[in-house]
C-alpha positions as CSV (number, residue, x, y, z in Angstrom):
1,M,150.0,51.1,155.0
2,A,148.4,49.6,151.9
3,F,150.5,47.1,149.9
4,T,151.9,48.3,146.6
5,T,154.3,47.0,144.0
6,E,156.1,48.8,141.2
7,T,158.0,46.9,138.6
8,T,160.7,47.9,136.1
9,V,162.5,45.6,133.6
10,N,165.9,46.6,132.3
11,D,167.4,44.1,129.9
12,D,167.8,40.9,132.0
13,V,167.1,42.5,135.4
14,T,163.6,42.7,136.8
15,T,163.1,45.0,139.8
16,I,160.0,44.9,142.0
17,T,159.6,47.5,144.7
18,L,157.4,46.4,147.5
19,A,155.8,48.6,150.2
20,G,153.3,48.1,153.0
21,E,152.3,44.8,154.4
22,L,152.5,41.6,152.3
23,D,149.8,39.3,153.8
24,G,147.5,36.6,152.4
25,K,145.0,39.2,151.1
26,V,147.5,40.8,148.8
27,A,149.9,38.0,148.1
28,P,148.1,37.2,144.7
29,E,149.0,40.8,143.6
30,F,152.7,40.1,144.3
31,R,152.5,36.8,142.5
32,E,150.9,38.5,139.5
33,A,153.8,41.0,139.5
34,I,156.3,38.2,139.3
35,D,154.3,36.3,136.6
36,T,153.8,39.3,134.3
37,S,157.3,40.8,134.7
38,T,159.7,37.9,134.6
39,S,160.6,36.1,131.4
40,S,163.1,33.6,130.2
41,A,165.5,36.5,129.6
42,T,165.5,37.4,133.4
43,K,168.8,36.7,135.1
44,R,168.2,38.8,138.3
45,L,165.1,39.4,140.2
46,V,165.7,42.4,142.5
47,L,163.2,42.8,145.3
48,M,163.4,46.3,146.9
49,M,162.0,45.8,150.4
50,N,163.0,49.0,152.1
51,D,159.4,50.0,152.6
52,L,158.0,46.5,153.2
53,E,156.9,46.5,156.8
54,Y,155.6,42.9,157.2
55,I,155.6,39.6,155.3
56,A,153.2,36.8,156.1
57,S,153.5,33.2,155.2
58,A,151.5,33.8,152.1
59,G,154.1,36.3,150.9
60,L,156.8,33.8,151.7
61,R,155.0,31.2,149.6
62,V,155.1,33.7,146.7
63,L,158.9,34.1,147.1
64,I,159.3,30.3,147.1
65,F,157.1,30.2,144.0
66,A,159.3,32.8,142.3
67,K,162.5,30.8,143.2
68,Q,160.9,27.7,141.7
69,K,159.6,29.4,138.6
70,L,162.8,31.2,137.8
71,G,165.1,28.3,138.6
72,D,168.7,28.1,139.6
73,G,169.9,30.3,136.8
74,V,168.3,33.4,138.2
75,S,169.5,35.2,141.2
76,I,167.0,36.7,143.6
77,I,168.3,39.7,145.5
78,V,166.4,41.0,148.5
79,V,167.4,44.6,149.1
80,G,167.0,46.6,152.3
81,A,164.7,44.2,154.2
82,Q,163.5,45.7,157.5
83,E,164.4,43.8,160.6
84,Q,161.0,42.0,160.9
85,V,161.0,40.9,157.3
86,Q,164.6,39.8,157.4
87,D,163.9,37.9,160.6
88,T,161.1,36.0,158.9
89,L,163.4,35.1,155.9
90,E,166.1,33.9,158.3
91,K,163.8,31.9,160.6
92,T,162.3,30.0,157.6
93,G,165.7,29.5,156.0
94,F,164.7,31.3,152.8
95,N,167.7,33.6,153.3
96,R,169.9,30.7,152.1
97,S,168.1,30.8,148.7
98,V,168.5,34.5,148.0
99,Y,171.0,37.3,148.4
100,L,170.2,39.6,151.3
101,V,171.8,43.0,150.8
102,D,171.5,46.5,152.3
103,S,171.8,48.2,149.0
104,Y,172.0,47.2,145.4
105,D,174.4,48.1,142.6
106,A,173.5,46.5,139.3
107,S,177.1,46.5,138.2
108,A,178.5,44.8,141.3
109,P,179.0,41.0,141.2
110,L,177.0,38.8,143.5
111,G,178.5,36.6,146.1
């Protein structure tokens, strides 16, 4: 499946829906989505990963870039990561830098 992103911004929440395979070839597209859609007003970056089948190290580097770019004041929420993607996040320890959830409710508190 080809990689796609769809971005919505609602007040201080940026949501990026990812689908397909996030490998080195398409990682710049994901980074561009983060660059163009996040601002200083962003307080939550919600990554909808229900349809993301695979994430390579290049995709993981973009997640690390996003965390560094946005800083500690912004929460990154990974929603619905498939087993293979979640396993990659856990093996690399990146799961300790984000919230991993099965579903997302914008009105629910994090933590």
